[in-house]
N, C-alpha and C positions, 0 to 999 in steps of 0.2 A: 504494500500500500504506500502510495506517495503522500507525504504530509507537506503541505504548503505552509511555510513560515513567513508571514507577512510582517515586515518591520518598517514602520515609519522612522525616518531619521532627520533630525534637525541639528546641525552642528555637532555631529557625532564622530568626527574623524578619529578620535582616540578610543572611543567605545566600541566601534564596529569590529576591529580585530579581536578584542576580548570577548565580545558577544559571540562572534562566529566560532571562535575556538571552543567556547563552552557549549554551544549548540552542536558542534561536531562531536564533542564528547558524549552528549546526550544521544545523538543519532546513532553513534557506534554502539552504545550500551543498549539501545532499543532494538537495533538491528533493522531499522526502517530506512526507507529512502526519503530524503528531504529535498525539497526545492525551496530556495530562499528567494523572496521578492522584497528587496529593499526599495524604499521610496525616499528619495532625497527631496525633502520638503522645503526647497528654497534656501538651503544652507549657504552661509557666507564663508565657511572654512573650507577645508579640503575633503569634505565628505564625499563629494562626487568622484574625486580622484581615487580615494580609497575603494569605493564601490567598483570603479572601472578595473582596478588592479585585482580585486577579489573575483570579478567576473572572468578575468583572464586565467586565474588559478583554478576556478571551479565553474564549469559550464552550467551547473545547476544553481548558481548564484546570480540571479537576474536583478536588474535595477531599473527604476523609472526615475525621472528627474523633473521636478516642477520648476517653472521659471521664477516663482516666488513662493513665499510661505502661505499655504492654503489651510494649514492646520492638520492635526492628527487624524481627525475623522475623514477628511477628504483623502488623505494619504492612505489610510486603511481601505477605504472604498476603492480607490484606484488599484491597490494591490490585490484585493479580493477579486476584482474584475479580471485580473491577469493570472490568477491562481488556477492551477490545473490538478491539484491534489484532491484526493477523496476526503481529506480532512484539512481544514484551514485553521491555523493558529496565529492570531495576531499578538505581537509582542513588541514592547518598546525596547529600545537599544541602549538607553542611558545606564550609567554606572550603578543606579539603585535597583535595576531590574534583576530578576532571578529566573533561571530556566527551570526551577523546581516544579512549576505547574505542569510542564510537559514531561519531566523526568519520571 
């Protein structure tokens, strides 16, 4: 079963690699296939560059990029529209977030 992990991002250049590493640990432990859909919600830092690099490393790490900040709800909605998994999991990327809900 493919699980779509939908992740709105706003100025998360430092958090994305940590989040991705933790989610990959969870994916391996679960033995499931994940697709990641990151949504750059108009970030002014290097979030988009980090997402581009991640996409080059993992073809299942997709990203969308908004021209400006539209908010978390709009980002989640856009990500869900592009999700192809049988199960979708929306998750924030910030440093206070935890993957325990899916673990």
